[in-house]
C-alpha positions as CSV (number, residue, x, y, z in Angstrom):
1,M,-33.2,33.2,-11.1
2,A,-30.9,30.2,-10.9
3,I,-31.7,26.8,-12.3
4,C,-30.3,23.7,-10.8
5,V,-30.3,20.5,-12.7
6,T,-29.3,17.2,-11.1
7,F,-28.5,14.1,-13.1
8,R,-28.6,10.7,-11.6
9,T,-26.4,8.1,-13.2
10,R,-26.4,4.4,-12.5
11,V,-23.1,2.6,-12.8
12,H,-23.6,-0.8,-14.3
13,L,-21.1,-3.2,-12.8
14,V,-19.2,-5.7,-14.9
15,N,-19.6,-9.4,-14.5
16,S,-15.9,-10.1,-13.7
17,V,-12.4,-9.1,-14.5
18,T,-9.6,-11.7,-14.3
19,T,-5.9,-11.0,-14.1
20,T,-2.9,-13.2,-13.7
21,Y,0.4,-11.9,-12.4
22,K,3.6,-12.9,-10.6
23,L,5.2,-10.7,-7.9
24,T,9.0,-10.7,-7.5
25,E,10.5,-9.8,-4.2
26,Q,11.4,-6.4,-5.7
27,D,7.9,-5.9,-7.0
28,F,6.5,-6.8,-3.6
29,M,8.8,-4.3,-1.8
30,N,8.0,-1.6,-4.3
31,G,4.3,-2.1,-3.6
32,C,4.9,-2.0,0.1
33,G,6.9,1.2,-0.3
34,Q,4.1,2.8,-2.3
35,L,1.5,1.8,0.3
36,W,3.7,3.1,3.2
37,A,4.2,6.4,1.3
38,H,0.4,6.6,1.0
39,R,0.2,6.2,4.7
40,A,2.9,8.8,5.4
41,M,5.3,6.1,6.6
42,G,7.4,5.8,3.4
43,R,11.2,5.6,3.3
44,T,11.7,9.1,1.9
45,G,9.7,10.7,4.5
46,N,11.3,8.7,7.3
47,Y,14.8,9.7,6.1
48,V,13.9,13.4,5.8
49,V,12.5,13.4,9.3
50,A,15.6,11.5,10.6
51,G,17.8,14.0,8.7
52,L,16.1,17.0,10.3
53,V,16.4,15.4,13.8
54,V,20.1,14.7,13.1
55,A,20.6,18.3,12.0
56,L,19.0,19.7,15.1
57,G,20.9,17.3,17.4
58,L,24.2,18.3,15.7
59,M,23.2,22.0,16.0
60,L,22.6,21.6,19.7
61,L,25.9,19.8,20.2
62,W,27.8,22.5,18.1
63,Q,26.1,25.3,20.1
64,G,27.2,23.6,23.3
65,V,23.7,23.4,24.7
66,P,24.1,21.7,28.1
67,G,22.3,18.4,28.9
68,W,21.6,15.3,26.8
69,W,19.3,16.8,24.2
70,G,21.8,16.7,21.3
71,W,22.9,13.2,21.9
72,G,19.3,12.1,22.6
73,L,18.1,13.4,19.2
74,L,21.0,11.6,17.4
75,I,20.3,8.4,19.2
76,G,16.5,8.8,18.4
77,A,17.2,9.4,14.7
78,A,19.5,6.2,14.6
79,V,16.7,4.2,16.3
80,F,14.1,5.6,13.8
81,I,16.3,4.6,10.8
82,G,16.9,1.1,12.4
83,L,13.2,0.6,12.7
84,D,12.7,1.5,9.1
85,I,15.4,-1.0,7.9
86,S,13.9,-3.6,10.3
87,R,10.5,-3.1,8.7
88,D,12.0,-3.9,5.3
89,Q,13.7,-7.0,6.6
90,I,10.4,-8.3,8.2
91,W,8.4,-7.8,5.0
92,R,11.1,-9.4,2.8
93,R,11.1,-12.4,5.2
94,Y,7.3,-12.5,4.9
95,Y,7.5,-12.5,1.1
96,R,10.1,-15.3,1.0
97,G,8.0,-17.4,3.4
98,A,4.6,-17.0,1.6
99,A,3.8,-19.8,-0.8
100,K,1.5,-17.6,-2.9
101,Y,4.4,-15.5,-4.2
102,Q,6.3,-18.6,-5.5
103,D,4.2,-19.0,-8.6
104,E,1.6,-17.0,-10.6
105,I,-1.4,-15.5,-8.8
106,T,-4.9,-15.3,-10.6
107,A,-7.4,-12.8,-9.2
108,T,-11.0,-12.7,-10.5
109,L,-12.9,-9.6,-9.4
110,S,-16.7,-9.8,-9.5
111,E,-19.8,-8.1,-8.0
112,D,-19.5,-10.9,-5.3
113,G,-16.0,-10.4,-4.2
114,V,-12.4,-11.6,-5.1
115,A,-11.5,-15.1,-6.1
116,V,-7.8,-15.8,-5.7
117,R,-5.9,-18.8,-7.0
118,S,-2.3,-19.2,-6.1
119,A,0.2,-21.7,-4.9
120,E,-1.3,-21.4,-1.5
121,G,-4.6,-22.7,-2.8
122,A,-7.9,-21.0,-3.7
123,N,-9.8,-18.4,-1.7
124,D,-13.2,-16.8,-2.5
125,L,-13.4,-13.6,-0.5
126,P,-16.5,-11.5,-0.3
127,W,-15.9,-7.7,-0.5
128,S,-16.9,-7.4,3.2
129,H,-13.7,-9.3,4.0
130,F,-11.6,-6.2,2.8
131,K,-11.4,-3.0,4.7
132,N,-10.1,-0.5,2.2
133,Y,-8.3,-0.2,-1.1
134,V,-5.5,2.1,-2.3
135,M,-4.6,2.9,-5.8
136,T,-0.9,3.7,-5.9
137,R,1.2,4.7,-9.0
138,D,1.9,1.1,-9.9
139,Y,-0.3,-1.2,-7.6
140,I,-3.9,-1.6,-6.5
141,V,-3.7,-2.5,-2.8
142,L,-6.6,-4.4,-1.1
143,L,-6.3,-4.0,2.7
144,L,-7.7,-6.7,4.9
145,D,-6.6,-4.9,8.1
146,Q,-3.8,-2.5,9.2
147,R,-1.1,-5.0,8.4
148,S,-2.6,-7.5,5.9
149,F,-3.0,-6.6,2.2
150,S,-2.8,-8.0,-1.3
151,L,-1.1,-6.2,-4.2
152,I,-2.3,-6.3,-7.8
153,P,0.1,-4.7,-10.3
154,R,-1.8,-2.2,-12.5
155,T,0.1,-3.5,-15.5
156,S,-1.4,-7.0,-15.0
157,F,-4.7,-6.2,-16.6
158,A,-4.9,-7.4,-20.2
159,T,-6.6,-4.2,-21.5
160,H,-7.3,-0.7,-20.3
161,A,-11.0,-1.6,-20.2
162,D,-10.3,-4.5,-17.7
163,H,-8.3,-2.0,-15.6
164,A,-11.2,0.5,-15.7
165,N,-13.7,-2.3,-14.9
166,A,-11.6,-3.4,-11.9
167,E,-11.6,0.3,-10.6
168,V,-15.4,0.3,-11.0
169,L,-15.6,-2.9,-8.8
170,F,-13.2,-1.4,-6.2
171,T,-14.9,1.9,-5.9
172,A,-18.4,0.3,-5.7
173,N,-17.5,-2.1,-3.1
174,L,-14.8,-0.6,-0.9
175,K,-13.8,2.6,0.6
176,P,-10.5,4.2,-0.5
177,L,-7.9,4.6,2.3
178,K,-7.2,8.3,2.5
179,A,-3.7,9.5,2.1
180,R,-2.0,10.9,5.1
181,L,0.5,13.7,5.1
182,L,1.7,13.0,8.7
């Protein structure tokens, strides 16, 4: 005879957690890279795929396979790498043009949503404004849609308890974005 016991726990949400941080361009690009890697669009993965395509193209050329397949693969790999480099340039330009990154950013997380104060001004966003969140190695990423997101460095929280309380608020109000392998 098996006995099954189920426990119900109720998570009590904290009132609010406030963090203040400044993102340098390198911080921002590191955060972007970690988000892209989570989405299986990271630089390392892109370069590995491009390297395999180049190797296959070179093998076809070396074997003397007739047709354009070898050259097509080499050109495709070059375009793929070019797109990856262009993506970096686009996001660096975005960082440089965004007023909010020119000074400190203060984010207050509460049961109602996220209040942000920056050089751009003040925004009080309800949780419903965000689509998902991602916890990377160094950042918490709040996704507004496929291309718009906000980065909060994990090191910006004053205490471990503040970081833990922020995680409780994220998990209670948003769905995590699942990592993709490909």
